[in-house]
N, C-alpha and C positions, 0 to 999 in steps of 0.2 A: 278458573276450573269450574265446570258445570256440575250441577247436582246429578245430571245423568251419568257423568263419569264416576262420581262418588257412589251412587247407587249401583252402578254396574260392577265396580270393584268389589263391593260388599256382596253382591249377588253371586259373582264368580267364586268368591270364597265359600259362601254357603253351599253352592252346587258342588264344589270340590269336597266339602266336608261330608256330604251324604253319598258321594260316589263310592262304589264297592271297595276299592283299594284303600283310599284314605279313611273310609268308615271303619275298616278293620283296625287301623291305628287308633282311631278314636274309641273304639270298643276296648282296646287294651288300656287306654288312658282312663276310661270309665271304671274298668276293673281295678286300676291303680287307686282311683279315688275311693272306691267302695271299701277299701281296707280300713278307712277311717269312719265307717258308719257309727253314728253315735257321738262323733265329735264334729259338730257343725263348723267350727272355726277352721279345722284342718282340711275338711272337705272343700270349703270355699277357697281357702288359700291355695290348695293344690290345683284347683280348677283355674284360678287366676294366674298362677305361675306357668301352668301349661299353656294358657293363652298367650302370655308374654313370650314364652319360648318360641312358639310358632310364629308370632308376629315378628320377632327379632330376626328369625331366619329369612322370612320373605323380604323384610326391609333391607337386610344386608345384600341379598341377591338383587333387589331392585336398585339400590344405590350403585352397586358395581356395574350392572348391565346398562342401566340408563345413563349413569355417569360416563361410561365409556362411549356411548353414542353421542352424548353432548360434547365430550372432549374432541371426538373426531369431527363433529360438525363445526366446532369453533376453530380448531387447529388446521383444518383442511377445507378450503372453499369448495374443492371438487367433491368431497364427501358430502358436504352440506347440500350442494346443488343436486347430487345424486339422490339423497334422501328425500328432498323436497319433490323431486320429479317422480320417484318410483315408490315411495312409501305407501301412498294411497293405492297405487296399482297392485302392490304386493299384498295389501291388507285384504283385498277381496278373496283371492285364493286361500290365504291363511284362515280366514273366518270360515270358508266353506269346508276346509280340511278339519278344523276343530269341530264344526257341526257334525260332519260325517263320523268323527271319532266318538262324539257323544251318542250318536244313534247306533253305534256298533257296526258301522259299515266298513271300518278299517280294522284288519285283523292283527293289530299290534298287541304284544303280550309281555313286553319287558316290564321290569319293576326294579326299583333301587331301594333297598331297605337298610338304612343305617342304624336303626334302633332294633338290634337283634335281641334274642331271648336273654342273653347275658346282661345287656344293658337294662332290659325291663326288670329282671330279677334284682339287680342292684338298686334300681329305682324303688322297687317294692320294699326293700329292706332299709332304704335311706330315708332322709328327712324330706320335708315338704319341698325344699329347693330342687330335689331331683325331678320333680314334675316339670320344671322349666327346661331342664336338659332333655327330658323325654319329648316335650313338645317341639324343641328345636330340631332334634334328630328325626322325628316323625315328619316334620315339615319338609325336610330335605330328602325324604324317601319317596321319590317320584315314581309314578306309574303312568301309563299312557294318558288317561283322562286328566289327572292332576297336572302333568307336564304340559298337555295341550292347553288347558285353561290358564296356566300361569304364563308360559312362554308365548303361546299363540293368542291369548286373550288379554291378560293383564299387562304384559310388557309393552305391546303396541299402544294400549290405552294410556299407560303411564307416560310413555315416551311422547305421545301426541299431546298429552295434557301438561307435560313438563313437571310431573310429580314423581319423584323417586322415593318419597317417604310416606305421604298421606295415603295414596291409593294402595301401595303394598301393605301398609298397616291395616287398612280396612279389609283387604283380602285375607290377611292373617287372622284378624278377629273373626271374620266370617267362617274360616276353616275350623275354628275352635268353638263356634256357637253351640253345636250339639253337646260338647263336653261341659260348657258352662251351664246349659239347661239341665243336663243330667246331674251336675254337681248340686244344683239347688234341689232337684228331686231327691237325690240321695240324702242330702242334709235334712230336708224337711218333710219329704213324702216318699220314702223309699219304696212303698208298695206300688207306686205308679210307674216305676222305672221300666218294668217289663212291658207294660201297655204302651208307654211312650215310644220305646225302642221299636216295637212291632209296627206301630203306626208310621214311624220314620222310614223304615225299610219298605213299606208299602207305597209311599208317595215318591220315593226316589226315582223310580223308573219313569213316572209321568213327568216329573219336574225336569229330568234329564232330556226326555224326548222333546218337550216344548222348547227348552233352551236350545237344543240342537237344531231344531227347525228354524228358530229365530236367527241363530248364527248363520245358517245357510242362506236365509233370505237376505240378511245384511251383507253377506259376502257377494251374493248375486248383484245386489244394488251397487256395491263398490266396484265390482268388475264391470258392470254395464256403464257406470258413470265415468270411471277413470281409465279403463282400458279401451273400451269401445266408443267412449264419448257420447253415450245415449243419455239424455237428460230425462229422468223419470218425474221430475218436479214441474216440468213445463205445462 
């Protein structure tokens, strides 16, 4: 497995975390953490369990999806040959679509929210362990951008690298990094939370735009190379 794949998985998670829909879930998690202001240990434990919950959700999805692909490839020679022949061809259009989604060129508006208000209220009244359940449910609450980055970006990357655990784990950690950062701010420098959050929302658009363009360029490269047989490296 290359360091490029490792870095890409972490970056996809970070980009997911600061996208508008997942960011709303992270804001709710930060509010959940802030109830322990003054108790550094509980704030940091809550942030850690939230991260573990998100990571576990993505690892389970990765194991199931990538394991299914690997089982099909081993059990059926025809499926294996089909994937070897068409995977790289399909990757080009997939990357282009994900890039267009990041740039707001596709008008999808669906969202799946498993962590409703009642769950959040129970978590607020519960113990630190509830933050893990909150992270797990927020991770499975997909919207267009997070679904595109996970299913269109991470899953092909993990399948190509043969990693159903490490890369989804890094993706999960990346999606929780803002919460980890804010947990430290809440615990040790609460007055900087507002400034840090405002800065994060300002850079999100630029980060998403640059990544979207890179996805489209990578998709064009794959399409030209594997669909049209044009070698750009010659």
